[in-house]
mmCIF file as Biopython writes it, N, C-alpha, C and O atoms, coordinates in Angstrom:
data_model
#
loop_
_atom_site.group_PDB
_atom_site.id
_atom_site.type_symbol
_atom_site.label_atom_id
_atom_site.label_alt_id
_atom_site.label_comp_id
_atom_site.label_asym_id
_atom_site.label_entity_id
_atom_site.label_seq_id
_atom_site.pdbx_PDB_ins_code
_atom_site.Cartn_x
_atom_site.Cartn_y
_atom_site.Cartn_z
_atom_site.occupancy
_atom_site.B_iso_or_equiv
_atom_site.auth_seq_id
_atom_site.auth_asym_id
_atom_site.pdbx_PDB_model_num
ATOM 1   N N  . MET A ? 1  ? 291.191 -24.721 18.302 1.0 0.0 1  A 1 
ATOM 2   C CA . MET A ? 1  ? 291.576 -24.214 17.004 1.0 0.0 1  A 1 
ATOM 3   C C  . MET A ? 1  ? 292.626 -23.117 17.142 1.0 0.0 1  A 1 
ATOM 4   O O  . MET A ? 1  ? 293.491 -22.975 16.278 1.0 0.0 1  A 1 
ATOM 5   N N  . GLY A ? 2  ? 292.556 -22.351 18.208 1.0 0.0 2  A 1 
ATOM 6   C CA . GLY A ? 2  ? 293.530 -21.289 18.420 1.0 0.0 2  A 1 
ATOM 7   C C  . GLY A ? 2  ? 294.929 -21.819 18.610 1.0 0.0 2  A 1 
ATOM 8   O O  . GLY A ? 2  ? 295.898 -21.192 18.181 1.0 0.0 2  A 1 
ATOM 9   N N  . THR A ? 3  ? 295.044 -22.978 19.255 1.0 0.0 3  A 1 
ATOM 10  C CA . THR A ? 3  ? 296.352 -23.575 19.481 1.0 0.0 3  A 1 
ATOM 11  C C  . THR A ? 3  ? 297.008 -23.971 18.165 1.0 0.0 3  A 1 
ATOM 12  O O  . THR A ? 3  ? 298.213 -23.790 17.989 1.0 0.0 3  A 1 
ATOM 13  N N  . VAL A ? 4  ? 296.225 -24.505 17.247 1.0 0.0 4  A 1 
ATOM 14  C CA . VAL A ? 4  ? 296.766 -24.894 15.936 1.0 0.0 4  A 1 
ATOM 15  C C  . VAL A ? 4  ? 297.299 -23.665 15.212 1.0 0.0 4  A 1 
ATOM 16  O O  . VAL A ? 4  ? 298.376 -23.716 14.618 1.0 0.0 4  A 1 
ATOM 17  N N  . ILE A ? 5  ? 296.570 -22.580 15.254 1.0 0.0 5  A 1 
ATOM 18  C CA . ILE A ? 5  ? 296.984 -21.363 14.564 1.0 0.0 5  A 1 
ATOM 19  C C  . ILE A ? 5  ? 298.270 -20.819 15.167 1.0 0.0 5  A 1 
ATOM 20  O O  . ILE A ? 5  ? 299.183 -20.439 14.435 1.0 0.0 5  A 1 
ATOM 21  N N  . ILE A ? 6  ? 298.352 -20.778 16.493 1.0 0.0 6  A 1 
ATOM 22  C CA . ILE A ? 6  ? 299.553 -20.265 17.153 1.0 0.0 6  A 1 
ATOM 23  C C  . ILE A ? 6  ? 300.755 -21.152 16.843 1.0 0.0 6  A 1 
ATOM 24  O O  . ILE A ? 6  ? 301.826 -20.644 16.509 1.0 0.0 6  A 1 
ATOM 25  N N  . PHE A ? 7  ? 300.592 -22.471 16.949 1.0 0.0 7  A 1 
ATOM 26  C CA . PHE A ? 7  ? 301.697 -23.378 16.648 1.0 0.0 7  A 1 
ATOM 27  C C  . PHE A ? 7  ? 302.130 -23.237 15.194 1.0 0.0 7  A 1 
ATOM 28  O O  . PHE A ? 7  ? 303.326 -23.263 14.904 1.0 0.0 7  A 1 
ATOM 29  N N  . ALA A ? 8  ? 301.182 -23.088 14.280 1.0 0.0 8  A 1 
ATOM 30  C CA . ALA A ? 8  ? 301.522 -22.953 12.862 1.0 0.0 8  A 1 
ATOM 31  C C  . ALA A ? 8  ? 302.282 -21.652 12.600 1.0 0.0 8  A 1 
ATOM 32  O O  . ALA A ? 8  ? 303.227 -21.638 11.811 1.0 0.0 8  A 1 
ATOM 33  N N  . LEU A ? 9  ? 301.884 -20.572 13.249 1.0 0.0 9  A 1 
ATOM 34  C CA . LEU A ? 9  ? 302.591 -19.306 13.065 1.0 0.0 9  A 1 
ATOM 35  C C  . LEU A ? 9  ? 304.015 -19.380 13.604 1.0 0.0 9  A 1 
ATOM 36  O O  . LEU A ? 9  ? 304.946 -18.889 12.966 1.0 0.0 9  A 1 
ATOM 37  N N  . VAL A ? 10 ? 304.188 -19.989 14.771 1.0 0.0 10 A 1 
ATOM 38  C CA . VAL A ? 10 ? 305.530 -20.137 15.337 1.0 0.0 10 A 1 
ATOM 39  C C  . VAL A ? 10 ? 306.388 -21.022 14.428 1.0 0.0 10 A 1 
ATOM 40  O O  . VAL A ? 10 ? 307.576 -20.756 14.244 1.0 0.0 10 A 1 
ATOM 41  N N  . THR A ? 11 ? 305.791 -22.065 13.865 1.0 0.0 11 A 1 
ATOM 42  C CA . THR A ? 11 ? 306.522 -22.938 12.953 1.0 0.0 11 A 1 
ATOM 43  C C  . THR A ? 11 ? 306.968 -22.184 11.709 1.0 0.0 11 A 1 
ATOM 44  O O  . THR A ? 11 ? 308.101 -22.345 11.257 1.0 0.0 11 A 1 
ATOM 45  N N  . LEU A ? 12 ? 306.085 -21.365 11.154 1.0 0.0 12 A 1 
ATOM 46  C CA . LEU A ? 12 ? 306.453 -20.578 9.968  1.0 0.0 12 A 1 
ATOM 47  C C  . LEU A ? 12 ? 307.547 -19.566 10.287 1.0 0.0 12 A 1 
ATOM 48  O O  . LEU A ? 12 ? 308.459 -19.365 9.485  1.0 0.0 12 A 1 
ATOM 49  N N  . LEU A ? 13 ? 307.463 -18.929 11.451 1.0 0.0 13 A 1 
ATOM 50  C CA . LEU A ? 13 ? 308.504 -17.975 11.847 1.0 0.0 13 A 1 
ATOM 51  C C  . LEU A ? 13 ? 309.836 -18.680 12.085 1.0 0.0 13 A 1 
ATOM 52  O O  . LEU A ? 13 ? 310.890 -18.131 11.766 1.0 0.0 13 A 1 
ATOM 53  N N  . ALA A ? 14 ? 309.800 -19.887 12.639 1.0 0.0 14 A 1 
ATOM 54  C CA . ALA A ? 14 ? 311.027 -20.659 12.832 1.0 0.0 14 A 1 
ATOM 55  C C  . ALA A ? 14 ? 311.635 -21.040 11.488 1.0 0.0 14 A 1 
ATOM 56  O O  . ALA A ? 14 ? 312.857 -21.033 11.335 1.0 0.0 14 A 1 
ATOM 57  N N  . LEU A ? 15 ? 310.797 -21.369 10.522 1.0 0.0 15 A 1 
ATOM 58  C CA . LEU A ? 15 ? 311.287 -21.692 9.182  1.0 0.0 15 A 1 
ATOM 59  C C  . LEU A ? 15 ? 311.965 -20.481 8.546  1.0 0.0 15 A 1 
ATOM 60  O O  . LEU A ? 15 ? 313.043 -20.603 7.965  1.0 0.0 15 A 1 
ATOM 61  N N  . ILE A ? 16 ? 311.342 -19.330 8.656  1.0 0.0 16 A 1 
ATOM 62  C CA . ILE A ? 16 ? 311.925 -18.104 8.107  1.0 0.0 16 A 1 
ATOM 63  C C  . ILE A ? 16 ? 313.240 -17.772 8.808  1.0 0.0 16 A 1 
ATOM 64  O O  . ILE A ? 16 ? 314.215 -17.391 8.161  1.0 0.0 16 A 1 
ATOM 65  N N  . GLY A ? 17 ? 313.263 -17.918 10.140 1.0 0.0 17 A 1 
ATOM 66  C CA . GLY A ? 17 ? 314.491 -17.660 10.886 1.0 0.0 17 A 1 
ATOM 67  C C  . GLY A ? 17 ? 315.613 -18.616 10.530 1.0 0.0 17 A 1 
ATOM 68  O O  . GLY A ? 17 ? 316.774 -18.213 10.459 1.0 0.0 17 A 1 
ATOM 69  N N  . THR A ? 18 ? 315.280 -19.870 10.308 1.0 0.0 18 A 1 
ATOM 70  C CA . THR A ? 18 ? 316.288 -20.857 9.936  1.0 0.0 18 A 1 
ATOM 71  C C  . THR A ? 18 ? 316.860 -20.556 8.555  1.0 0.0 18 A 1 
ATOM 72  O O  . THR A ? 18 ? 318.069 -20.657 8.347  1.0 0.0 18 A 1 
ATOM 73  N N  . ILE A ? 19 ? 316.010 -20.194 7.626  1.0 0.0 19 A 1 
ATOM 74  C CA . ILE A ? 19 ? 316.475 -19.842 6.283  1.0 0.0 19 A 1 
ATOM 75  C C  . ILE A ? 19 ? 317.387 -18.617 6.340  1.0 0.0 19 A 1 
ATOM 76  O O  . ILE A ? 19 ? 318.418 -18.569 5.669  1.0 0.0 19 A 1 
ATOM 77  N N  . THR A ? 20 ? 317.000 -17.632 7.142  1.0 0.0 20 A 1 
ATOM 78  C CA . THR A ? 20 ? 317.824 -16.436 7.302  1.0 0.0 20 A 1 
ATOM 79  C C  . THR A ? 20 ? 319.168 -16.780 7.938  1.0 0.0 20 A 1 
ATOM 80  O O  . THR A ? 20 ? 320.200 -16.241 7.539  1.0 0.0 20 A 1 
ATOM 81  N N  . ALA A ? 21 ? 319.159 -17.672 8.923  1.0 0.0 21 A 1 
ATOM 82  C CA . ALA A ? 21 ? 320.409 -18.084 9.561  1.0 0.0 21 A 1 
ATOM 83  C C  . ALA A ? 21 ? 321.318 -18.806 8.567  1.0 0.0 21 A 1 
ATOM 84  O O  . ALA A ? 21 ? 322.534 -18.622 8.599  1.0 0.0 21 A 1 
ATOM 85  N N  . PHE A ? 22 ? 320.740 -19.630 7.681  1.0 0.0 22 A 1 
ATOM 86  C CA . PHE A ? 22 ? 321.539 -20.287 6.647  1.0 0.0 22 A 1 
ATOM 87  C C  . PHE A ? 22 ? 322.153 -19.261 5.700  1.0 0.0 22 A 1 
ATOM 88  O O  . PHE A ? 22 ? 323.312 -19.393 5.306  1.0 0.0 22 A 1 
ATOM 89  N N  . LYS A ? 23 ? 321.383 -18.244 5.335  1.0 0.0 23 A 1 
ATOM 90  C CA . LYS A ? 23 ? 321.902 -17.216 4.431  1.0 0.0 23 A 1 
ATOM 91  C C  . LYS A ? 23 ? 323.040 -16.436 5.074  1.0 0.0 23 A 1 
ATOM 92  O O  . LYS A ? 23 ? 324.004 -16.075 4.400  1.0 0.0 23 A 1 
ATOM 93  N N  . ASN A ? 24 ? 322.934 -16.170 6.395  1.0 0.0 24 A 1 
ATOM 94  C CA . ASN A ? 24 ? 323.955 -15.406 7.109  1.0 0.0 24 A 1 
ATOM 95  C C  . ASN A ? 24 ? 325.073 -16.288 7.648  1.0 0.0 24 A 1 
ATOM 96  O O  . ASN A ? 24 ? 326.019 -15.781 8.252  1.0 0.0 24 A 1 
ATOM 97  N N  . LYS A ? 25 ? 324.981 -17.601 7.439  1.0 0.0 25 A 1 
ATOM 98  C CA . LYS A ? 25 ? 325.961 -18.573 7.929  1.0 0.0 25 A 1 
ATOM 99  C C  . LYS A ? 25 ? 326.162 -18.446 9.432  1.0 0.0 25 A 1 
ATOM 100 O O  . LYS A ? 25 ? 327.289 -18.368 9.920  1.0 0.0 25 A 1 
ATOM 101 N N  . ASN A ? 26 ? 325.051 -18.429 10.153 1.0 0.0 26 A 1 
ATOM 102 C CA . ASN A ? 26 ? 325.046 -18.298 11.605 1.0 0.0 26 A 1 
ATOM 103 C C  . ASN A ? 26 ? 324.768 -19.674 12.217 1.0 0.0 26 A 1 
ATOM 104 O O  . ASN A ? 26 ? 323.621 -20.121 12.220 1.0 0.0 26 A 1 
ATOM 105 N N  . PRO A ? 27 ? 325.803 -20.357 12.739 1.0 0.0 27 A 1 
ATOM 106 C CA . PRO A ? 27 ? 325.597 -21.725 13.218 1.0 0.0 27 A 1 
ATOM 107 C C  . PRO A ? 27 ? 324.645 -21.835 14.412 1.0 0.0 27 A 1 
ATOM 108 O O  . PRO A ? 27 ? 323.833 -22.759 14.466 1.0 0.0 27 A 1 
ATOM 109 N N  . MET A ? 28 ? 324.733 -20.917 15.357 1.0 0.0 28 A 1 
ATOM 110 C CA . MET A ? 28 ? 323.821 -20.976 16.514 1.0 0.0 28 A 1 
ATOM 111 C C  . MET A ? 28 ? 322.385 -20.737 16.082 1.0 0.0 28 A 1 
ATOM 112 O O  . MET A ? 28 ? 321.469 -21.388 16.585 1.0 0.0 28 A 1 
ATOM 113 N N  . GLY A ? 29 ? 322.180 -19.813 15.157 1.0 0.0 29 A 1 
ATOM 114 C CA . GLY A ? 29 ? 320.840 -19.564 14.637 1.0 0.0 29 A 1 
ATOM 115 C C  . GLY A ? 29 ? 320.280 -20.764 13.904 1.0 0.0 29 A 1 
ATOM 116 O O  . GLY A ? 29 ? 319.090 -21.065 13.998 1.0 0.0 29 A 1 
ATOM 117 N N  . ILE A ? 30 ? 321.148 -21.449 13.170 1.0 0.0 30 A 1 
ATOM 118 C CA . ILE A ? 30 ? 320.718 -22.654 12.451 1.0 0.0 30 A 1 
ATOM 119 C C  . ILE A ? 30 ? 320.302 -23.735 13.441 1.0 0.0 30 A 1 
ATOM 120 O O  . ILE A ? 30 ? 319.257 -24.366 13.279 1.0 0.0 30 A 1 
ATOM 121 N N  . ILE A ? 31 ? 321.125 -23.944 14.469 1.0 0.0 31 A 1 
ATOM 122 C CA . ILE A ? 31 ? 320.837 -24.993 15.456 1.0 0.0 31 A 1 
ATOM 123 C C  . ILE A ? 31 ? 319.524 -24.714 16.175 1.0 0.0 31 A 1 
ATOM 124 O O  . ILE A ? 31 ? 318.643 -25.572 16.218 1.0 0.0 31 A 1 
ATOM 125 N N  . PHE A ? 32 ? 319.391 -23.511 16.743 1.0 0.0 32 A 1 
ATOM 126 C CA . PHE A ? 32 ? 318.175 -23.184 17.482 1.0 0.0 32 A 1 
ATOM 127 C C  . PHE A ? 32 ? 316.954 -23.118 16.570 1.0 0.0 32 A 1 
ATOM 128 O O  . PHE A ? 32 ? 315.853 -23.490 16.975 1.0 0.0 32 A 1 
ATOM 129 N N  . GLY A ? 33 ? 317.146 -22.646 15.341 1.0 0.0 33 A 1 
ATOM 130 C CA . GLY A ? 33 ? 316.045 -22.606 14.390 1.0 0.0 33 A 1 
ATOM 131 C C  . GLY A ? 33 ? 315.533 -23.991 14.037 1.0 0.0 33 A 1 
ATOM 132 O O  . GLY A ? 33 ? 314.325 -24.219 13.966 1.0 0.0 33 A 1 
ATOM 133 N N  . LEU A ? 34 ? 316.471 -24.924 13.815 1.0 0.0 34 A 1 
ATOM 134 C CA . LEU A ? 34 ? 316.065 -26.294 13.491 1.0 0.0 34 A 1 
ATOM 135 C C  . LEU A ? 34 ? 315.390 -26.980 14.675 1.0 0.0 34 A 1 
ATOM 136 O O  . LEU A ? 34 ? 314.424 -27.723 14.499 1.0 0.0 34 A 1 
ATOM 137 N N  . ILE A ? 35 ? 315.899 -26.730 15.876 1.0 0.0 35 A 1 
ATOM 138 C CA . ILE A ? 35 ? 315.264 -27.311 17.069 1.0 0.0 35 A 1 
ATOM 139 C C  . ILE A ? 35 ? 313.847 -26.767 17.233 1.0 0.0 35 A 1 
ATOM 140 O O  . ILE A ? 35 ? 312.904 -27.524 17.463 1.0 0.0 35 A 1 
ATOM 141 N N  . THR A ? 36 ? 313.706 -25.448 17.112 1.0 0.0 36 A 1 
ATOM 142 C CA . THR A ? 36 ? 312.384 -24.834 17.237 1.0 0.0 36 A 1 
ATOM 143 C C  . THR A ? 36 ? 311.453 -25.315 16.133 1.0 0.0 36 A 1 
ATOM 144 O O  . THR A ? 36 ? 310.279 -25.597 16.376 1.0 0.0 36 A 1 
ATOM 145 N N  . LEU A ? 37 ? 311.982 -25.407 14.928 1.0 0.0 37 A 1 
ATOM 146 C CA . LEU A ? 37 ? 311.180 -25.886 13.800 1.0 0.0 37 A 1 
ATOM 147 C C  . LEU A ? 37 ? 310.711 -27.311 14.037 1.0 0.0 37 A 1 
ATOM 148 O O  . LEU A ? 37 ? 309.556 -27.637 13.762 1.0 0.0 37 A 1 
ATOM 149 N N  . GLY A ? 38 ? 311.588 -28.158 14.541 1.0 0.0 38 A 1 
ATOM 150 C CA . GLY A ? 38 ? 311.217 -29.546 14.807 1.0 0.0 38 A 1 
ATOM 151 C C  . GLY A ? 38 ? 310.173 -29.680 15.899 1.0 0.0 38 A 1 
ATOM 152 O O  . GLY A ? 38 ? 309.188 -30.402 15.744 1.0 0.0 38 A 1 
ATOM 153 N N  . VAL A ? 39 ? 310.394 -28.975 17.017 1.0 0.0 39 A 1 
ATOM 154 C CA . VAL A ? 39 ? 309.474 -29.098 18.158 1.0 0.0 39 A 1 
ATOM 155 C C  . VAL A ? 39 ? 308.103 -28.529 17.820 1.0 0.0 39 A 1 
ATOM 156 O O  . VAL A ? 39 ? 307.091 -29.212 17.977 1.0 0.0 39 A 1 
ATOM 157 N N  . PHE A ? 40 ? 308.063 -27.287 17.360 1.0 0.0 40 A 1 
ATOM 158 C CA . PHE A ? 40 ? 306.773 -26.672 17.092 1.0 0.0 40 A 1 
ATOM 159 C C  . PHE A ? 40 ? 306.109 -27.253 15.845 1.0 0.0 40 A 1 
ATOM 160 O O  . PHE A ? 40 ? 304.882 -27.278 15.758 1.0 0.0 40 A 1 
ATOM 161 N N  . GLY A ? 41 ? 306.899 -27.718 14.883 1.0 0.0 41 A 1 
ATOM 162 C CA . GLY A ? 41 ? 306.322 -28.407 13.734 1.0 0.0 41 A 1 
ATOM 163 C C  . GLY A ? 41 ? 305.634 -29.694 14.167 1.0 0.0 41 A 1 
ATOM 164 O O  . GLY A ? 41 ? 304.544 -30.019 13.696 1.0 0.0 41 A 1 
ATOM 165 N N  . TRP A ? 42 ? 306.290 -30.427 15.077 1.0 0.0 42 A 1 
ATOM 166 C CA . TRP A ? 42 ? 305.695 -31.659 15.614 1.0 0.0 42 A 1 
ATOM 167 C C  . TRP A ? 42 ? 304.410 -31.341 16.382 1.0 0.0 42 A 1 
ATOM 168 O O  . TRP A ? 42 ? 303.404 -32.030 16.215 1.0 0.0 42 A 1 
ATOM 169 N N  . PHE A ? 43 ? 304.439 -30.300 17.224 1.0 0.0 43 A 1 
ATOM 170 C CA . PHE A ? 43 ? 303.236 -29.910 17.963 1.0 0.0 43 A 1 
ATOM 171 C C  . PHE A ? 43 ? 302.109 -29.532 17.002 1.0 0.0 43 A 1 
ATOM 172 O O  . PHE A ? 43 ? 300.951 -29.875 17.240 1.0 0.0 43 A 1 
ATOM 173 N N  . THR A ? 44 ? 302.438 -28.831 15.925 1.0 0.0 44 A 1 
ATOM 174 C CA . THR A ? 44 ? 301.424 -28.430 14.948 1.0 0.0 44 A 1 
ATOM 175 C C  . THR A ? 44 ? 300.780 -29.646 14.295 1.0 0.0 44 A 1 
ATOM 176 O O  . THR A ? 44 ? 299.555 -29.750 14.223 1.0 0.0 44 A 1 
ATOM 177 N N  . VAL A ? 45 ? 301.613 -30.559 13.824 1.0 0.0 45 A 1 
ATOM 178 C CA . VAL A ? 45 ? 301.091 -31.745 13.144 1.0 0.0 45 A 1 
ATOM 179 C C  . VAL A ? 45 ? 300.251 -32.591 14.094 1.0 0.0 45 A 1 
ATOM 180 O O  . VAL A ? 45 ? 299.162 -33.034 13.729 1.0 0.0 45 A 1 
ATOM 181 N N  . MET A ? 46 ? 300.743 -32.818 15.301 1.0 0.0 46 A 1 
ATOM 182 C CA . MET A ? 46 ? 300.023 -33.664 16.239 1.0 0.0 46 A 1 
ATOM 183 C C  . MET A ? 46 ? 298.727 -33.001 16.729 1.0 0.0 46 A 1 
ATOM 184 O O  . MET A ? 46 ? 297.744 -33.695 16.990 1.0 0.0 46 A 1 
ATOM 185 N N  . THR A ? 47 ? 298.716 -31.682 16.854 1.0 0.0 47 A 1 
ATOM 186 C CA . THR A ? 47 ? 297.489 -30.995 17.255 1.0 0.0 47 A 1 
ATOM 187 C C  . THR A ? 47 ? 296.447 -31.078 16.151 1.0 0.0 47 A 1 
ATOM 188 O O  . THR A ? 47 ? 295.261 -31.256 16.429 1.0 0.0 47 A 1 
ATOM 189 N N  . VAL A ? 48 ? 296.883 -30.949 14.892 1.0 0.0 48 A 1 
ATOM 190 C CA . VAL A ? 48 ? 295.941 -31.087 13.785 1.0 0.0 48 A 1 
ATOM 191 C C  . VAL A ? 48 ? 295.388 -32.505 13.730 1.0 0.0 48 A 1 
ATOM 192 O O  . VAL A ? 48 ? 294.192 -32.697 13.511 1.0 0.0 48 A 1 
ATOM 193 N N  . ILE A ? 49 ? 296.253 -33.500 13.928 1.0 0.0 49 A 1 
ATOM 194 C CA . ILE A ? 49 ? 295.791 -34.895 13.896 1.0 0.0 49 A 1 
ATOM 195 C C  . ILE A ? 49 ? 294.841 -35.173 15.041 1.0 0.0 49 A 1 
ATOM 196 O O  . ILE A ? 49 ? 293.810 -35.817 14.850 1.0 0.0 49 A 1 
ATOM 197 N N  . HIS A ? 50 ? 295.175 -34.694 16.231 1.0 0.0 50 A 1 
ATOM 198 C CA . HIS A ? 50 ? 294.376 -35.014 17.413 1.0 0.0 50 A 1 
ATOM 199 C C  . HIS A ? 50 ? 293.079 -34.200 17.469 1.0 0.0 50 A 1 
ATOM 200 O O  . HIS A ? 50 ? 292.007 -34.759 17.703 1.0 0.0 50 A 1 
ATOM 201 N N  . SER A ? 51 ? 293.172 -32.898 17.256 1.0 0.0 51 A 1 
ATOM 202 C CA . SER A ? 51 ? 291.999 -32.029 17.402 1.0 0.0 51 A 1 
ATOM 203 C C  . SER A ? 51 ? 291.285 -31.768 16.085 1.0 0.0 51 A 1 
ATOM 204 O O  . SER A ? 51 ? 290.100 -31.435 16.074 1.0 0.0 51 A 1 
ATOM 205 N N  . GLY A ? 52 ? 291.984 -31.915 15.002 1.0 0.0 52 A 1 
ATOM 206 C CA . GLY A ? 52 ? 291.380 -31.609 13.714 1.0 0.0 52 A 1 
ATOM 207 C C  . GLY A ? 52 ? 291.422 -30.120 13.420 1.0 0.0 52 A 1 
ATOM 208 O O  . GLY A ? 52 ? 291.629 -29.303 14.318 1.0 0.0 52 A 1 
ATOM 209 N N  . TYR A ? 53 ? 291.225 -29.779 12.171 1.0 0.0 53 A 1 
ATOM 210 C CA . TYR A ? 53 ? 291.160 -28.372 11.798 1.0 0.0 53 A 1 
ATOM 211 C C  . TYR A ? 53 ? 289.988 -28.176 10.877 1.0 0.0 53 A 1 
ATOM 212 O O  . TYR A ? 53 ? 289.985 -28.804 9.818  1.0 0.0 53 A 1 
ATOM 213 N N  . PRO A ? 54 ? 289.002 -27.378 11.166 1.0 0.0 54 A 1 
ATOM 214 C CA . PRO A ? 54 ? 288.858 -26.649 12.418 1.0 0.0 54 A 1 
ATOM 215 C C  . PRO A ? 54 ? 288.520 -27.567 13.566 1.0 0.0 54 A 1 
ATOM 216 O O  . PRO A ? 54 ? 288.070 -28.696 13.370 1.0 0.0 54 A 1 
ATOM 217 N N  . GLY A ? 55 ? 288.736 -27.080 14.746 1.0 0.0 55 A 1 
ATOM 218 C CA . GLY A ? 55 ? 288.539 -27.895 15.944 1.0 0.0 55 A 1 
ATOM 219 C C  . GLY A ? 55 ? 287.099 -28.371 16.101 1.0 0.0 55 A 1 
ATOM 220 O O  . GLY A ? 55 ? 286.153 -27.675 15.732 1.0 0.0 55 A 1 
ATOM 221 N N  . THR A ? 56 ? 286.958 -29.546 16.643 1.0 0.0 56 A 1 
ATOM 222 C CA . THR A ? 56 ? 285.623 -30.080 16.884 1.0 0.0 56 A 1 
ATOM 223 C C  . THR A ? 56 ? 285.087 -29.549 18.198 1.0 0.0 56 A 1 
ATOM 224 O O  . THR A ? 56 ? 285.849 -29.289 19.129 1.0 0.0 56 A 1 
ATOM 225 N N  . ILE A ? 57 ? 283.788 -29.390 18.271 1.0 0.0 57 A 1 
ATOM 226 C CA . ILE A ? 57 ? 283.163 -28.841 19.484 1.0 0.0 57 A 1 
ATOM 227 C C  . ILE A ? 57 ? 282.606 -29.958 20.314 1.0 0.0 57 A 1 
ATOM 228 O O  . ILE A ? 57 ? 282.037 -29.712 21.378 1.0 0.0 57 A 1 
#
């Protein structure tokens, strides 16, 4: 369950960073933000599907 929470927090922070990069018109920030959002978003979704939320014992 801890892994889901950590992945979800990183995903939310990546989303906030990407939005901020769009507002500041920062291309490198947009690129890295979208990559991070995609990777950690995928990890979050797949961890929830595989382990469930809350985690099974």
